[in-house]
C-alpha beads as a LAMMPS data file, in Angstrom:
LAMMPS data file: protein, C-alpha beads

286 atoms
285 bonds

1 atom types
1 bond types

-500.0 500.0 xlo xhi
-500.0 500.0 ylo yhi
-500.0 500.0 zlo zhi

Masses

1 110.0

Atoms # bond

1 1 1 254.827 174.807 -427.863
2 1 1 256.179 178.085 -429.706
3 1 1 253.553 180.374 -431.112
4 1 1 253.028 180.973 -434.701
5 1 1 254.583 184.349 -434.470
6 1 1 257.769 182.867 -432.817
7 1 1 257.975 180.178 -435.605
8 1 1 257.699 182.856 -438.241
9 1 1 260.228 185.035 -436.740
10 1 1 262.750 182.192 -436.244
11 1 1 262.126 181.164 -439.939
12 1 1 262.717 184.545 -441.255
13 1 1 265.981 184.947 -439.367
14 1 1 267.167 181.507 -440.586
15 1 1 266.263 182.443 -444.151
16 1 1 268.243 185.745 -443.815
17 1 1 271.316 183.862 -442.465
18 1 1 270.874 181.276 -445.409
19 1 1 271.271 184.349 -448.005
20 1 1 274.566 185.129 -446.218
21 1 1 275.854 181.578 -446.186
22 1 1 274.976 181.357 -449.970
23 1 1 276.849 184.628 -450.754
24 1 1 279.834 183.511 -448.869
25 1 1 279.948 180.213 -450.531
26 1 1 279.866 181.976 -453.982
27 1 1 282.628 184.332 -452.973
28 1 1 284.785 181.563 -451.502
29 1 1 284.189 179.594 -454.909
30 1 1 285.555 182.352 -457.203
31 1 1 288.403 182.955 -454.778
32 1 1 289.215 179.189 -454.816
33 1 1 289.502 179.062 -458.524
34 1 1 292.144 181.857 -458.427
35 1 1 293.943 180.466 -455.403
36 1 1 293.845 176.955 -456.771
37 1 1 295.483 178.202 -460.065
38 1 1 298.286 180.056 -458.212
39 1 1 298.902 176.834 -456.029
40 1 1 299.073 174.568 -459.177
41 1 1 301.262 177.066 -460.927
42 1 1 303.786 177.483 -458.085
43 1 1 303.863 173.739 -457.225
44 1 1 306.264 172.715 -459.882
45 1 1 308.759 175.327 -458.850
46 1 1 308.135 174.509 -455.233
47 1 1 308.833 170.804 -455.920
48 1 1 311.811 171.341 -458.160
49 1 1 313.393 173.649 -455.896
50 1 1 313.273 171.157 -452.943
51 1 1 314.461 168.515 -455.359
52 1 1 317.333 170.462 -456.445
53 1 1 318.504 171.266 -453.052
54 1 1 318.149 167.671 -451.648
55 1 1 319.920 166.380 -454.899
56 1 1 322.933 168.719 -454.352
57 1 1 323.249 167.870 -450.686
58 1 1 323.087 164.008 -451.575
59 1 1 325.917 164.281 -454.132
60 1 1 328.264 166.676 -452.215
61 1 1 329.187 164.629 -449.066
62 1 1 329.943 166.560 -445.907
63 1 1 329.642 170.257 -446.297
64 1 1 330.468 172.668 -443.468
65 1 1 327.914 175.415 -443.607
66 1 1 325.764 177.121 -440.980
67 1 1 322.401 176.266 -442.858
68 1 1 323.362 172.578 -442.422
69 1 1 324.174 172.651 -438.598
70 1 1 321.729 173.067 -435.670
71 1 1 322.188 175.888 -433.262
72 1 1 322.634 173.863 -429.971
73 1 1 320.679 174.978 -426.985
74 1 1 318.443 177.487 -428.892
75 1 1 314.890 177.747 -429.180
76 1 1 312.867 176.156 -432.040
77 1 1 310.841 178.378 -434.245
78 1 1 307.772 177.723 -436.532
79 1 1 306.233 179.585 -439.158
80 1 1 302.649 179.028 -438.825
81 1 1 300.293 179.852 -441.583
82 1 1 296.477 180.233 -440.897
83 1 1 293.912 182.765 -441.989
84 1 1 292.740 186.200 -440.992
85 1 1 289.011 185.284 -441.039
86 1 1 287.084 182.606 -439.570
87 1 1 283.975 180.593 -440.710
88 1 1 286.385 178.114 -442.395
89 1 1 285.516 175.013 -440.442
90 1 1 288.462 173.337 -438.713
91 1 1 291.108 175.048 -440.950
92 1 1 292.548 177.036 -438.248
93 1 1 292.160 174.912 -435.338
94 1 1 293.758 171.873 -437.043
95 1 1 297.104 173.848 -437.604
96 1 1 296.909 175.181 -433.952
97 1 1 296.414 171.396 -432.717
98 1 1 299.344 170.341 -434.895
99 1 1 301.665 172.942 -433.553
100 1 1 300.592 172.459 -430.010
101 1 1 301.121 168.541 -430.218
102 1 1 304.438 168.822 -431.863
103 1 1 306.153 171.648 -429.938
104 1 1 306.472 172.845 -426.370
105 1 1 305.508 176.436 -425.474
106 1 1 308.288 176.861 -423.336
107 1 1 311.161 176.476 -425.968
108 1 1 309.223 177.330 -429.225
109 1 1 308.792 180.742 -430.790
110 1 1 306.408 181.523 -433.713
111 1 1 306.522 183.488 -436.781
112 1 1 302.652 184.048 -437.270
113 1 1 300.906 184.460 -440.611
114 1 1 297.186 184.656 -439.956
115 1 1 295.341 186.444 -437.006
116 1 1 293.203 183.433 -436.307
117 1 1 296.353 181.263 -435.541
118 1 1 297.738 184.086 -433.343
119 1 1 294.559 184.110 -431.271
120 1 1 294.614 180.170 -430.779
121 1 1 298.141 179.833 -430.091
122 1 1 298.859 182.909 -427.824
123 1 1 295.932 181.634 -425.834
124 1 1 297.779 178.398 -425.352
125 1 1 300.898 180.097 -423.990
126 1 1 303.138 180.359 -427.176
127 1 1 305.519 183.277 -427.743
128 1 1 305.010 185.110 -431.126
129 1 1 308.320 186.451 -432.503
130 1 1 307.205 188.164 -435.607
131 1 1 303.519 188.732 -436.935
132 1 1 303.003 188.850 -440.752
133 1 1 299.244 188.408 -440.747
134 1 1 298.721 191.140 -443.501
135 1 1 300.334 188.917 -445.911
136 1 1 297.505 186.393 -446.022
137 1 1 295.222 189.192 -447.575
138 1 1 297.148 188.672 -450.879
139 1 1 300.244 186.469 -450.705
140 1 1 303.085 187.626 -453.003
141 1 1 306.578 186.148 -453.622
142 1 1 308.126 189.330 -452.408
143 1 1 306.338 188.610 -449.029
144 1 1 307.899 185.292 -448.917
145 1 1 311.191 186.707 -449.625
146 1 1 310.875 189.208 -446.672
147 1 1 309.903 186.338 -444.183
148 1 1 312.849 184.145 -445.669
149 1 1 315.374 186.950 -445.150
150 1 1 314.106 187.413 -441.445
151 1 1 314.121 183.794 -440.579
152 1 1 317.493 183.349 -442.046
153 1 1 318.875 186.248 -440.207
154 1 1 317.451 185.113 -437.000
155 1 1 319.087 181.729 -437.481
156 1 1 322.603 182.825 -438.541
157 1 1 322.411 185.157 -435.509
158 1 1 321.684 182.285 -433.186
159 1 1 318.296 183.501 -432.029
160 1 1 316.689 180.190 -433.216
161 1 1 318.065 176.754 -433.441
162 1 1 315.755 175.073 -435.650
163 1 1 313.138 176.378 -438.100
164 1 1 309.901 174.522 -439.319
165 1 1 306.798 175.694 -441.135
166 1 1 303.243 174.645 -440.415
167 1 1 300.565 175.019 -442.970
168 1 1 297.657 173.476 -444.824
169 1 1 298.534 171.573 -447.919
170 1 1 296.033 171.823 -450.768
171 1 1 295.182 168.347 -452.199
172 1 1 291.861 169.045 -453.969
173 1 1 288.817 170.966 -453.206
174 1 1 287.643 168.803 -450.405
175 1 1 290.966 167.534 -448.994
176 1 1 293.213 169.849 -447.114
177 1 1 295.944 168.406 -445.116
178 1 1 297.720 170.007 -441.964
179 1 1 301.513 169.736 -442.930
180 1 1 304.752 170.344 -440.838
181 1 1 308.094 170.764 -442.563
182 1 1 311.492 171.156 -441.243
183 1 1 313.525 174.130 -443.188
184 1 1 316.574 174.655 -441.160
185 1 1 319.071 173.124 -440.688
186 1 1 318.401 171.444 -444.079
187 1 1 318.004 167.763 -443.061
188 1 1 320.461 165.392 -444.700
189 1 1 319.571 162.298 -443.060
190 1 1 317.060 161.328 -445.848
191 1 1 318.759 162.957 -448.726
192 1 1 319.214 159.528 -450.323
193 1 1 315.456 159.169 -450.506
194 1 1 314.874 162.655 -451.943
195 1 1 317.554 162.046 -454.670
196 1 1 316.287 161.130 -458.013
197 1 1 317.231 157.458 -458.271
198 1 1 317.222 157.566 -462.069
199 1 1 319.971 159.978 -462.315
200 1 1 323.417 158.741 -462.473
201 1 1 325.664 159.132 -459.264
202 1 1 328.060 161.653 -460.736
203 1 1 330.390 164.011 -458.807
204 1 1 328.839 167.538 -458.067
205 1 1 331.151 170.370 -459.250
206 1 1 330.847 173.967 -457.759
207 1 1 332.080 177.330 -458.870
208 1 1 333.524 178.953 -456.977
209 1 1 332.856 176.333 -454.096
210 1 1 330.087 174.475 -452.462
211 1 1 329.645 176.864 -449.610
212 1 1 329.176 179.860 -451.835
213 1 1 326.721 178.028 -453.763
214 1 1 324.511 176.914 -450.767
215 1 1 324.785 180.508 -449.498
216 1 1 322.886 181.544 -452.679
217 1 1 320.521 178.631 -453.146
218 1 1 319.393 177.877 -449.721
219 1 1 317.781 181.455 -449.274
220 1 1 315.939 180.771 -452.548
221 1 1 314.926 177.287 -451.307
222 1 1 313.558 178.713 -447.889
223 1 1 311.720 181.519 -449.848
224 1 1 310.156 179.110 -452.457
225 1 1 308.941 176.710 -449.604
226 1 1 307.483 179.767 -447.903
227 1 1 305.660 181.133 -450.882
228 1 1 304.476 177.555 -451.876
229 1 1 303.022 177.182 -448.447
230 1 1 301.329 180.496 -448.652
231 1 1 299.503 179.805 -452.007
232 1 1 298.510 176.328 -450.797
233 1 1 297.173 177.533 -447.472
234 1 1 295.216 180.280 -449.330
235 1 1 293.507 177.644 -451.656
236 1 1 292.954 175.525 -448.653
237 1 1 291.353 178.295 -446.719
238 1 1 288.957 178.988 -449.548
239 1 1 288.057 175.471 -450.014
240 1 1 287.467 174.926 -446.446
241 1 1 285.375 177.862 -446.193
242 1 1 283.313 176.956 -449.286
243 1 1 282.607 173.545 -447.695
244 1 1 281.725 175.191 -444.423
245 1 1 279.345 177.622 -445.898
246 1 1 277.757 174.868 -448.225
247 1 1 277.099 172.759 -444.986
248 1 1 275.658 175.696 -443.304
249 1 1 273.285 176.382 -446.306
250 1 1 272.395 172.859 -446.288
251 1 1 271.615 173.092 -442.544
252 1 1 269.623 176.081 -442.794
253 1 1 267.356 174.596 -445.538
254 1 1 266.762 171.572 -443.121
255 1 1 265.727 174.067 -440.399
256 1 1 263.598 176.044 -442.613
257 1 1 261.756 172.934 -443.760
258 1 1 261.259 171.868 -440.141
259 1 1 259.877 175.215 -439.104
260 1 1 257.578 175.477 -442.124
261 1 1 256.169 172.038 -440.996
262 1 1 255.775 173.435 -437.185
263 1 1 254.150 176.473 -438.591
264 1 1 251.583 174.577 -440.721
265 1 1 250.906 172.299 -437.759
266 1 1 250.439 175.425 -435.469
267 1 1 248.283 177.000 -438.146
268 1 1 246.057 174.018 -438.704
269 1 1 245.600 173.606 -434.953
270 1 1 244.685 177.265 -434.570
271 1 1 242.138 176.844 -437.430
272 1 1 240.571 173.573 -435.755
273 1 1 240.430 175.241 -432.413
274 1 1 238.471 178.296 -433.891
275 1 1 236.219 175.925 -435.660
276 1 1 235.581 174.030 -432.578
277 1 1 234.795 177.170 -430.649
278 1 1 232.255 178.424 -433.401
279 1 1 230.623 174.940 -433.547
280 1 1 230.398 174.917 -429.569
281 1 1 228.780 178.446 -429.604
282 1 1 226.235 177.684 -432.138
283 1 1 225.322 174.559 -430.222
284 1 1 224.906 176.581 -427.064
285 1 1 222.829 179.154 -428.779
286 1 1 220.408 176.405 -429.953

Bonds

1 1 1 2
2 1 2 3
3 1 3 4
4 1 4 5
5 1 5 6
6 1 6 7
7 1 7 8
8 1 8 9
9 1 9 10
10 1 10 11
11 1 11 12
12 1 12 13
13 1 13 14
14 1 14 15
15 1 15 16
16 1 16 17
17 1 17 18
18 1 18 19
19 1 19 20
20 1 20 21
21 1 21 22
22 1 22 23
23 1 23 24
24 1 24 25
25 1 25 26
26 1 26 27
27 1 27 28
28 1 28 29
29 1 29 30
30 1 30 31
31 1 31 32
32 1 32 33
33 1 33 34
34 1 34 35
35 1 35 36
36 1 36 37
37 1 37 38
38 1 38 39
39 1 39 40
40 1 40 41
41 1 41 42
42 1 42 43
43 1 43 44
44 1 44 45
45 1 45 46
46 1 46 47
47 1 47 48
48 1 48 49
49 1 49 50
50 1 50 51
51 1 51 52
52 1 52 53
53 1 53 54
54 1 54 55
55 1 55 56
56 1 56 57
57 1 57 58
58 1 58 59
59 1 59 60
60 1 60 61
61 1 61 62
62 1 62 63
63 1 63 64
64 1 64 65
65 1 65 66
66 1 66 67
67 1 67 68
68 1 68 69
69 1 69 70
70 1 70 71
71 1 71 72
72 1 72 73
73 1 73 74
74 1 74 75
75 1 75 76
76 1 76 77
77 1 77 78
78 1 78 79
79 1 79 80
80 1 80 81
81 1 81 82
82 1 82 83
83 1 83 84
84 1 84 85
85 1 85 86
86 1 86 87
87 1 87 88
88 1 88 89
89 1 89 90
90 1 90 91
91 1 91 92
92 1 92 93
93 1 93 94
94 1 94 95
95 1 95 96
96 1 96 97
97 1 97 98
98 1 98 99
99 1 99 100
100 1 100 101
101 1 101 102
102 1 102 103
103 1 103 104
104 1 104 105
105 1 105 106
106 1 106 107
107 1 107 108
108 1 108 109
109 1 109 110
110 1 110 111
111 1 111 112
112 1 112 113
113 1 113 114
114 1 114 115
115 1 115 116
116 1 116 117
117 1 117 118
118 1 118 119
119 1 119 120
120 1 120 121
121 1 121 122
122 1 122 123
123 1 123 124
124 1 124 125
125 1 125 126
126 1 126 127
127 1 127 128
128 1 128 129
129 1 129 130
130 1 130 131
131 1 131 132
132 1 132 133
133 1 133 134
134 1 134 135
135 1 135 136
136 1 136 137
137 1 137 138
138 1 138 139
139 1 139 140
140 1 140 141
141 1 141 142
142 1 142 143
143 1 143 144
144 1 144 145
145 1 145 146
146 1 146 147
147 1 147 148
148 1 148 149
149 1 149 150
150 1 150 151
151 1 151 152
152 1 152 153
153 1 153 154
154 1 154 155
155 1 155 156
156 1 156 157
157 1 157 158
158 1 158 159
159 1 159 160
160 1 160 161
161 1 161 162
162 1 162 163
163 1 163 164
164 1 164 165
165 1 165 166
166 1 166 167
167 1 167 168
168 1 168 169
169 1 169 170
170 1 170 171
171 1 171 172
172 1 172 173
173 1 173 174
174 1 174 175
175 1 175 176
176 1 176 177
177 1 177 178
178 1 178 179
179 1 179 180
180 1 180 181
181 1 181 182
182 1 182 183
183 1 183 184
184 1 184 185
185 1 185 186
186 1 186 187
187 1 187 188
188 1 188 189
189 1 189 190
190 1 190 191
191 1 191 192
192 1 192 193
193 1 193 194
194 1 194 195
195 1 195 196
196 1 196 197
197 1 197 198
198 1 198 199
199 1 199 200
200 1 200 201
201 1 201 202
202 1 202 203
203 1 203 204
204 1 204 205
205 1 205 206
206 1 206 207
207 1 207 208
208 1 208 209
209 1 209 210
210 1 210 211
211 1 211 212
212 1 212 213
213 1 213 214
214 1 214 215
215 1 215 216
216 1 216 217
217 1 217 218
218 1 218 219
219 1 219 220
220 1 220 221
221 1 221 222
222 1 222 223
223 1 223 224
224 1 224 225
225 1 225 226
226 1 226 227
227 1 227 228
228 1 228 229
229 1 229 230
230 1 230 231
231 1 231 232
232 1 232 233
233 1 233 234
234 1 234 235
235 1 235 236
236 1 236 237
237 1 237 238
238 1 238 239
239 1 239 240
240 1 240 241
241 1 241 242
242 1 242 243
243 1 243 244
244 1 244 245
245 1 245 246
246 1 246 247
247 1 247 248
248 1 248 249
249 1 249 250
250 1 250 251
251 1 251 252
252 1 252 253
253 1 253 254
254 1 254 255
255 1 255 256
256 1 256 257
257 1 257 258
258 1 258 259
259 1 259 260
260 1 260 261
261 1 261 262
262 1 262 263
263 1 263 264
264 1 264 265
265 1 265 266
266 1 266 267
267 1 267 268
268 1 268 269
269 1 269 270
270 1 270 271
271 1 271 272
272 1 272 273
273 1 273 274
274 1 274 275
275 1 275 276
276 1 276 277
277 1 277 278
278 1 278 279
279 1 279 280
280 1 280 281
281 1 281 282
282 1 282 283
283 1 283 284
284 1 284 285
285 1 285 286
């Protein structure tokens, strides 16, 4: 059985850790509120841009454009969004598992956003094409534009054949969903499902022509998807970290109570032993 000194030292250590987890929970809560607001504010634009592009494609028939045709025989690429810091429960590992289960490391390259995801996936043998981990310190629309320009350039140059994005969608404070979305080539198979069925089926007119319109709008589409994923991932990260720190604080409280009980038992046992020795000594003197 541990001595009273060991129990006291252990209890003091856990109390110090509990103060840290409480502080981290409070910080994550504040950051979550800001990130949640950004995610909610950007969601409308995120969704509207997606609906606009799918609506245009659905009403335009067959369009011959590089962004709509897969690059045969080329490697797939994935924009992977994780965090730069740990202590967020399964937030990072869930995205790593999603990518590992859906793609083969032999024919997949990664655009990494987040050092934790880079560590996990390079350990599994995936090749990192570009690293944008610093973006997660404070995601901005300009960062999404830079990433969008790079992936579109690599796609048009034939370096990659298909492009996906893997991130954690923010549903609410306690629900965060690992999500995989295909960006390029823009998938037209399900275009009828994504078209607003309430809108009348009217011809789509372009000025000057559909290819130039798509040349302008698809980069904005990719940028908006990347930015929406960044702010959603940031909110999910802080939500996951807040939950993890809340759970750690609760576990620490349970351990402190258990150690307090053990300490009191050990103290009572020590007092009982001293009394027994005193009584025995007094009886021996008599």
